[in-house]
CHARMM internal coordinates of N, CA and C (Angstrom, degrees):
IC EDIT
DIST 1 N 1 CA 1.4380
DIST 1 CA 1 C 1.5321
ANGL 1 N 1 CA 1 C 108.88
DIST 1 C 2 N 1.3012
ANGL 1 CA 1 C 2 N 114.60
DIHE 1 N 1 CA 1 C 2 N 141.07
DIST 2 N 2 CA 1.4617
ANGL 1 C 2 N 2 CA 121.97
DIHE 1 CA 1 C 2 N 2 CA 178.31
DIST 2 CA 2 C 1.5223
ANGL 2 N 2 CA 2 C 108.06
DIHE 1 C 2 N 2 CA 2 C -109.78
DIST 2 C 3 N 1.3092
ANGL 2 CA 2 C 3 N 116.33
DIHE 2 N 2 CA 2 C 3 N 128.46
DIST 3 N 3 CA 1.4666
ANGL 2 C 3 N 3 CA 120.27
DIHE 2 CA 2 C 3 N 3 CA 179.37
DIST 3 CA 3 C 1.5242
ANGL 3 N 3 CA 3 C 110.33
DIHE 2 C 3 N 3 CA 3 C -71.34
DIST 3 C 4 N 1.3196
ANGL 3 CA 3 C 4 N 115.80
DIHE 3 N 3 CA 3 C 4 N 127.74
DIST 4 N 4 CA 1.4622
ANGL 3 C 4 N 4 CA 122.08
DIHE 3 CA 3 C 4 N 4 CA 173.88
DIST 4 CA 4 C 1.5224
ANGL 4 N 4 CA 4 C 108.46
DIHE 3 C 4 N 4 CA 4 C -89.02
DIST 4 C 5 N 1.3358
ANGL 4 CA 4 C 5 N 115.65
DIHE 4 N 4 CA 4 C 5 N -39.08
DIST 5 N 5 CA 1.4630
ANGL 4 C 5 N 5 CA 123.60
DIHE 4 CA 4 C 5 N 5 CA 171.00
DIST 5 CA 5 C 1.5277
ANGL 5 N 5 CA 5 C 106.51
DIHE 4 C 5 N 5 CA 5 C -155.02
DIST 5 C 6 N 1.3061
ANGL 5 CA 5 C 6 N 118.65
DIHE 5 N 5 CA 5 C 6 N -161.47
DIST 6 N 6 CA 1.4653
ANGL 5 C 6 N 6 CA 121.40
DIHE 5 CA 5 C 6 N 6 CA -174.03
DIST 6 CA 6 C 1.5270
ANGL 6 N 6 CA 6 C 113.94
DIHE 5 C 6 N 6 CA 6 C -64.14
DIST 6 C 7 N 1.3235
ANGL 6 CA 6 C 7 N 118.53
DIHE 6 N 6 CA 6 C 7 N -25.33
DIST 7 N 7 CA 1.4542
ANGL 6 C 7 N 7 CA 120.61
DIHE 6 CA 6 C 7 N 7 CA -174.83
DIST 7 CA 7 C 1.5275
ANGL 7 N 7 CA 7 C 115.01
DIHE 6 C 7 N 7 CA 7 C -129.30
DIST 7 C 8 N 1.3136
ANGL 7 CA 7 C 8 N 118.43
DIHE 7 N 7 CA 7 C 8 N 2.49
DIST 8 N 8 CA 1.4660
ANGL 7 C 8 N 8 CA 121.77
DIHE 7 CA 7 C 8 N 8 CA -178.10
DIST 8 CA 8 C 1.5301
ANGL 8 N 8 CA 8 C 109.97
DIHE 7 C 8 N 8 CA 8 C -122.90
DIST 8 C 9 N 1.3336
ANGL 8 CA 8 C 9 N 115.37
DIHE 8 N 8 CA 8 C 9 N 140.38
DIST 9 N 9 CA 1.4608
ANGL 8 C 9 N 9 CA 121.17
DIHE 8 CA 8 C 9 N 9 CA -174.53
DIST 9 CA 9 C 1.5246
ANGL 9 N 9 CA 9 C 111.13
DIHE 8 C 9 N 9 CA 9 C -136.75
DIST 9 C 10 N 1.3348
ANGL 9 CA 9 C 10 N 115.31
DIHE 9 N 9 CA 9 C 10 N 156.32
DIST 10 N 10 CA 1.4642
ANGL 9 C 10 N 10 CA 121.33
DIHE 9 CA 9 C 10 N 10 CA 177.82
DIST 10 CA 10 C 1.5224
ANGL 10 N 10 CA 10 C 108.48
DIHE 9 C 10 N 10 CA 10 C -141.73
DIST 10 C 11 N 1.3152
ANGL 10 CA 10 C 11 N 115.04
DIHE 10 N 10 CA 10 C 11 N 162.55
DIST 11 N 11 CA 1.4654
ANGL 10 C 11 N 11 CA 120.43
DIHE 10 CA 10 C 11 N 11 CA 173.92
DIST 11 CA 11 C 1.5239
ANGL 11 N 11 CA 11 C 108.32
DIHE 10 C 11 N 11 CA 11 C -85.41
DIST 11 C 12 N 1.3327
ANGL 11 CA 11 C 12 N 117.75
DIHE 11 N 11 CA 11 C 12 N 159.26
DIST 12 N 12 CA 1.4699
ANGL 11 C 12 N 12 CA 120.32
DIHE 11 CA 11 C 12 N 12 CA -176.39
DIST 12 CA 12 C 1.5287
ANGL 12 N 12 CA 12 C 114.59
DIHE 11 C 12 N 12 CA 12 C -55.86
DIST 12 C 13 N 1.3221
ANGL 12 CA 12 C 13 N 117.93
DIHE 12 N 12 CA 12 C 13 N -32.29
DIST 13 N 13 CA 1.4626
ANGL 12 C 13 N 13 CA 120.85
DIHE 12 CA 12 C 13 N 13 CA -177.57
DIST 13 CA 13 C 1.5314
ANGL 13 N 13 CA 13 C 113.05
DIHE 12 C 13 N 13 CA 13 C -89.12
DIST 13 C 14 N 1.3243
ANGL 13 CA 13 C 14 N 118.39
DIHE 13 N 13 CA 13 C 14 N -1.63
DIST 14 N 14 CA 1.4619
ANGL 13 C 14 N 14 CA 121.42
DIHE 13 CA 13 C 14 N 14 CA -179.82
DIST 14 CA 14 C 1.5271
ANGL 14 N 14 CA 14 C 110.22
DIHE 13 C 14 N 14 CA 14 C -99.14
DIST 14 C 15 N 1.3148
ANGL 14 CA 14 C 15 N 116.15
DIHE 14 N 14 CA 14 C 15 N 149.42
DIST 15 N 15 CA 1.4701
ANGL 14 C 15 N 15 CA 119.75
DIHE 14 CA 14 C 15 N 15 CA -178.16
DIST 15 CA 15 C 1.5248
ANGL 15 N 15 CA 15 C 113.08
DIHE 14 C 15 N 15 CA 15 C -96.73
DIST 15 C 16 N 1.3298
ANGL 15 CA 15 C 16 N 117.23
DIHE 15 N 15 CA 15 C 16 N -13.39
DIST 16 N 16 CA 1.4694
ANGL 15 C 16 N 16 CA 120.84
DIHE 15 CA 15 C 16 N 16 CA 179.85
DIST 16 CA 16 C 1.5261
ANGL 16 N 16 CA 16 C 109.57
DIHE 15 C 16 N 16 CA 16 C -133.30
DIST 16 C 17 N 1.3209
ANGL 16 CA 16 C 17 N 115.96
DIHE 16 N 16 CA 16 C 17 N 163.77
DIST 17 N 17 CA 1.4647
ANGL 16 C 17 N 17 CA 121.10
DIHE 16 CA 16 C 17 N 17 CA 178.60
DIST 17 CA 17 C 1.5273
ANGL 17 N 17 CA 17 C 110.78
DIHE 16 C 17 N 17 CA 17 C -65.39
DIST 17 C 18 N 1.3234
ANGL 17 CA 17 C 18 N 116.30
DIHE 17 N 17 CA 17 C 18 N 137.87
DIST 18 N 18 CA 1.4569
ANGL 17 C 18 N 18 CA 121.39
DIHE 17 CA 17 C 18 N 18 CA 177.44
DIST 18 CA 18 C 1.5212
ANGL 18 N 18 CA 18 C 111.80
DIHE 17 C 18 N 18 CA 18 C -123.96
DIST 18 C 19 N 1.3275
ANGL 18 CA 18 C 19 N 116.69
DIHE 18 N 18 CA 18 C 19 N -2.36
DIST 19 N 19 CA 1.4591
ANGL 18 C 19 N 19 CA 121.26
DIHE 18 CA 18 C 19 N 19 CA 177.37
DIST 19 CA 19 C 1.5212
ANGL 19 N 19 CA 19 C 108.65
DIHE 18 C 19 N 19 CA 19 C -136.31
DIST 19 C 20 N 1.3453
ANGL 19 CA 19 C 20 N 115.38
DIHE 19 N 19 CA 19 C 20 N 147.17
DIST 20 N 20 CA 1.4601
ANGL 19 C 20 N 20 CA 119.98
DIHE 19 CA 19 C 20 N 20 CA 179.27
DIST 20 CA 20 C 1.5198
ANGL 20 N 20 CA 20 C 109.75
DIHE 19 C 20 N 20 CA 20 C -140.86
DIST 20 C 21 N 1.3163
ANGL 20 CA 20 C 21 N 116.62
DIHE 20 N 20 CA 20 C 21 N 141.70
DIST 21 N 21 CA 1.4576
ANGL 20 C 21 N 21 CA 123.34
DIHE 20 CA 20 C 21 N 21 CA 171.17
DIST 21 CA 21 C 1.5199
ANGL 21 N 21 CA 21 C 106.19
DIHE 20 C 21 N 21 CA 21 C -108.18
DIST 21 C 22 N 1.3234
ANGL 21 CA 21 C 22 N 116.09
DIHE 21 N 21 CA 21 C 22 N 116.31
DIST 22 N 22 CA 1.4604
ANGL 21 C 22 N 22 CA 120.03
DIHE 21 CA 21 C 22 N 22 CA -177.59
DIST 22 CA 22 C 1.5230
ANGL 22 N 22 CA 22 C 109.39
DIHE 21 C 22 N 22 CA 22 C -130.08
DIST 22 C 23 N 1.3267
ANGL 22 CA 22 C 23 N 116.07
DIHE 22 N 22 CA 22 C 23 N 165.62
DIST 23 N 23 CA 1.4550
ANGL 22 C 23 N 23 CA 121.01
DIHE 22 CA 22 C 23 N 23 CA 174.79
DIST 23 CA 23 C 1.5171
ANGL 23 N 23 CA 23 C 109.08
DIHE 22 C 23 N 23 CA 23 C -112.07
DIST 23 C 24 N 1.3350
ANGL 23 CA 23 C 24 N 115.31
DIHE 23 N 23 CA 23 C 24 N 138.45
DIST 24 N 24 CA 1.4602
ANGL 23 C 24 N 24 CA 119.19
DIHE 23 CA 23 C 24 N 24 CA 178.79
DIST 24 CA 24 C 1.5317
ANGL 24 N 24 CA 24 C 109.70
DIHE 23 C 24 N 24 CA 24 C -84.64
DIST 24 C 25 N 1.3228
ANGL 24 CA 24 C 25 N 116.54
DIHE 24 N 24 CA 24 C 25 N -174.11
DIST 25 N 25 CA 1.4632
ANGL 24 C 25 N 25 CA 121.66
DIHE 24 CA 24 C 25 N 25 CA -176.95
DIST 25 CA 25 C 1.5296
ANGL 25 N 25 CA 25 C 112.25
DIHE 24 C 25 N 25 CA 25 C -61.83
DIST 25 C 26 N 1.3320
ANGL 25 CA 25 C 26 N 117.32
DIHE 25 N 25 CA 25 C 26 N -25.59
DIST 26 N 26 CA 1.4682
ANGL 25 C 26 N 26 CA 122.26
DIHE 25 CA 25 C 26 N 26 CA 178.87
DIST 26 CA 26 C 1.5212
ANGL 26 N 26 CA 26 C 112.46
DIHE 25 C 26 N 26 CA 26 C -93.58
DIST 26 C 27 N 1.3318
ANGL 26 CA 26 C 27 N 116.79
DIHE 26 N 26 CA 26 C 27 N 11.96
DIST 27 N 27 CA 1.4677
ANGL 26 C 27 N 27 CA 124.01
DIHE 26 CA 26 C 27 N 27 CA 179.23
DIST 27 CA 27 C 1.5306
ANGL 27 N 27 CA 27 C 113.59
DIHE 26 C 27 N 27 CA 27 C 66.12
DIST 27 C 28 N 1.3370
ANGL 27 CA 27 C 28 N 117.81
DIHE 27 N 27 CA 27 C 28 N 23.92
DIST 28 N 28 CA 1.4628
ANGL 27 C 28 N 28 CA 121.58
DIHE 27 CA 27 C 28 N 28 CA 174.43
DIST 28 CA 28 C 1.5238
ANGL 28 N 28 CA 28 C 108.63
DIHE 27 C 28 N 28 CA 28 C -89.03
DIST 28 C 29 N 1.3280
ANGL 28 CA 28 C 29 N 116.33
DIHE 28 N 28 CA 28 C 29 N 143.18
DIST 29 N 29 CA 1.4638
ANGL 28 C 29 N 29 CA 121.20
DIHE 28 CA 28 C 29 N 29 CA -179.99
DIST 29 CA 29 C 1.5120
ANGL 29 N 29 CA 29 C 111.08
DIHE 28 C 29 N 29 CA 29 C -79.86
DIST 29 C 30 N 1.3304
ANGL 29 CA 29 C 30 N 115.84
DIHE 29 N 29 CA 29 C 30 N 137.82
DIST 30 N 30 CA 1.4594
ANGL 29 C 30 N 30 CA 123.19
DIHE 29 CA 29 C 30 N 30 CA 178.46
DIST 30 CA 30 C 1.5228
ANGL 30 N 30 CA 30 C 108.56
DIHE 29 C 30 N 30 CA 30 C -130.33
DIST 30 C 31 N 1.3276
ANGL 30 CA 30 C 31 N 115.78
DIHE 30 N 30 CA 30 C 31 N 134.57
DIST 31 N 31 CA 1.4584
ANGL 30 C 31 N 31 CA 122.21
DIHE 30 CA 30 C 31 N 31 CA 174.31
DIST 31 CA 31 C 1.5127
ANGL 31 N 31 CA 31 C 106.93
DIHE 30 C 31 N 31 CA 31 C -100.38
DIST 31 C 32 N 1.3104
ANGL 31 CA 31 C 32 N 117.44
DIHE 31 N 31 CA 31 C 32 N 122.42
DIST 32 N 32 CA 1.4619
ANGL 31 C 32 N 32 CA 121.87
DIHE 31 CA 31 C 32 N 32 CA 177.01
DIST 32 CA 32 C 1.5163
ANGL 32 N 32 CA 32 C 108.30
DIHE 31 C 32 N 32 CA 32 C -116.03
DIST 32 C 33 N 1.3254
ANGL 32 CA 32 C 33 N 115.90
DIHE 32 N 32 CA 32 C 33 N 133.77
DIST 33 N 33 CA 1.4540
ANGL 32 C 33 N 33 CA 119.69
DIHE 32 CA 32 C 33 N 33 CA 179.93
DIST 33 CA 33 C 1.5114
ANGL 33 N 33 CA 33 C 111.41
DIHE 32 C 33 N 33 CA 33 C -166.99
DIST 33 C 34 N 1.3189
ANGL 33 CA 33 C 34 N 114.85
DIHE 33 N 33 CA 33 C 34 N -175.60
DIST 34 N 34 CA 1.4524
ANGL 33 C 34 N 34 CA 120.65
DIHE 33 CA 33 C 34 N 34 CA -177.25
DIST 34 CA 34 C 1.5188
ANGL 34 N 34 CA 34 C 112.90
DIHE 33 C 34 N 34 CA 34 C -66.58
DIST 34 C 35 N 1.3284
ANGL 34 CA 34 C 35 N 117.72
DIHE 34 N 34 CA 34 C 35 N -18.61
DIST 35 N 35 CA 1.4637
ANGL 34 C 35 N 35 CA 120.60
DIHE 34 CA 34 C 35 N 35 CA 179.48
DIST 35 CA 35 C 1.5248
ANGL 35 N 35 CA 35 C 112.33
DIHE 34 C 35 N 35 CA 35 C -92.18
DIST 35 C 36 N 1.3139
ANGL 35 CA 35 C 36 N 117.85
DIHE 35 N 35 CA 35 C 36 N -2.00
DIST 36 N 36 CA 1.4636
ANGL 35 C 36 N 36 CA 121.78
DIHE 35 CA 35 C 36 N 36 CA 178.22
DIST 36 CA 36 C 1.5166
ANGL 36 N 36 CA 36 C 111.75
DIHE 35 C 36 N 36 CA 36 C 130.23
DIST 36 C 37 N 1.3132
ANGL 36 CA 36 C 37 N 115.26
DIHE 36 N 36 CA 36 C 37 N -171.68
DIST 37 N 37 CA 1.4582
ANGL 36 C 37 N 37 CA 122.43
DIHE 36 CA 36 C 37 N 37 CA 179.46
DIST 37 CA 37 C 1.5247
ANGL 37 N 37 CA 37 C 108.11
DIHE 36 C 37 N 37 CA 37 C -116.87
DIST 37 C 38 N 1.3317
ANGL 37 CA 37 C 38 N 115.99
DIHE 37 N 37 CA 37 C 38 N 133.62
DIST 38 N 38 CA 1.4487
ANGL 37 C 38 N 38 CA 121.04
DIHE 37 CA 37 C 38 N 38 CA -177.09
DIST 38 CA 38 C 1.5115
ANGL 38 N 38 CA 38 C 109.10
DIHE 37 C 38 N 38 CA 38 C -133.75
DIST 38 C 39 N 1.3334
ANGL 38 CA 38 C 39 N 116.28
DIHE 38 N 38 CA 38 C 39 N 137.13
DIST 39 N 39 CA 1.4602
ANGL 38 C 39 N 39 CA 120.79
DIHE 38 CA 38 C 39 N 39 CA 178.99
DIST 39 CA 39 C 1.5043
ANGL 39 N 39 CA 39 C 111.08
DIHE 38 C 39 N 39 CA 39 C -118.11
DIST 39 C 40 N 1.3023
ANGL 39 CA 39 C 40 N 115.22
DIHE 39 N 39 CA 39 C 40 N 148.57
DIST 40 N 40 CA 1.4553
ANGL 39 C 40 N 40 CA 120.89
DIHE 39 CA 39 C 40 N 40 CA 176.25
DIST 40 CA 40 C 1.5266
ANGL 40 N 40 CA 40 C 107.83
DIHE 39 C 40 N 40 CA 40 C -81.19
DIST 40 C 41 N 1.3117
ANGL 40 CA 40 C 41 N 116.38
DIHE 40 N 40 CA 40 C 41 N 129.02
DIST 41 N 41 CA 1.4597
ANGL 40 C 41 N 41 CA 121.80
DIHE 40 CA 40 C 41 N 41 CA -179.85
DIST 41 CA 41 C 1.5282
ANGL 41 N 41 CA 41 C 107.94
DIHE 40 C 41 N 41 CA 41 C -108.82
DIST 41 C 42 N 1.3187
ANGL 41 CA 41 C 42 N 114.91
DIHE 41 N 41 CA 41 C 42 N 127.50
DIST 42 N 42 CA 1.4620
ANGL 41 C 42 N 42 CA 119.77
DIHE 41 CA 41 C 42 N 42 CA 178.94
DIST 42 CA 42 C 1.5282
ANGL 42 N 42 CA 42 C 110.14
DIHE 41 C 42 N 42 CA 42 C -71.05
DIST 42 C 43 N 1.3116
ANGL 42 CA 42 C 43 N 116.31
DIHE 42 N 42 CA 42 C 43 N 153.55
DIST 43 N 43 CA 1.4651
ANGL 42 C 43 N 43 CA 119.89
DIHE 42 CA 42 C 43 N 43 CA 177.31
DIST 43 CA 43 C 1.5168
ANGL 43 N 43 CA 43 C 109.23
DIHE 42 C 43 N 43 CA 43 C -60.14
DIST 43 C 44 N 1.3205
ANGL 43 CA 43 C 44 N 116.58
DIHE 43 N 43 CA 43 C 44 N 139.10
DIST 44 N 44 CA 1.4442
ANGL 43 C 44 N 44 CA 121.57
DIHE 43 CA 43 C 44 N 44 CA 178.37
DIST 44 CA 44 C 1.5135
ANGL 44 N 44 CA 44 C 113.77
DIHE 43 C 44 N 44 CA 44 C 91.09
DIST 44 C 45 N 1.3335
ANGL 44 CA 44 C 45 N 118.34
DIHE 44 N 44 CA 44 C 45 N -5.78
DIST 45 N 45 CA 1.4759
ANGL 44 C 45 N 45 CA 120.71
DIHE 44 CA 44 C 45 N 45 CA 178.49
DIST 45 CA 45 C 1.5055
ANGL 45 N 45 CA 45 C 110.60
DIHE 44 C 45 N 45 CA 45 C -88.19
END
COOR INIT
IC SEED 1 N 1 CA 1 C
IC BUILD
C-alpha cells in the first residue's frame, strides 16, 4: 500500500486512495475499503 496522506492508501496500480483508516466518534479505529469496513474491538467488548 502506498500512503496518499496520513489516513488514505492506494495500491501501486491505482491512481486514487481505495482504503482509509479513520476514527469514529468513540475514537475507535476503522478500516474502510473495497473489501468492507472493519473496526478494532478492544478486549472485553
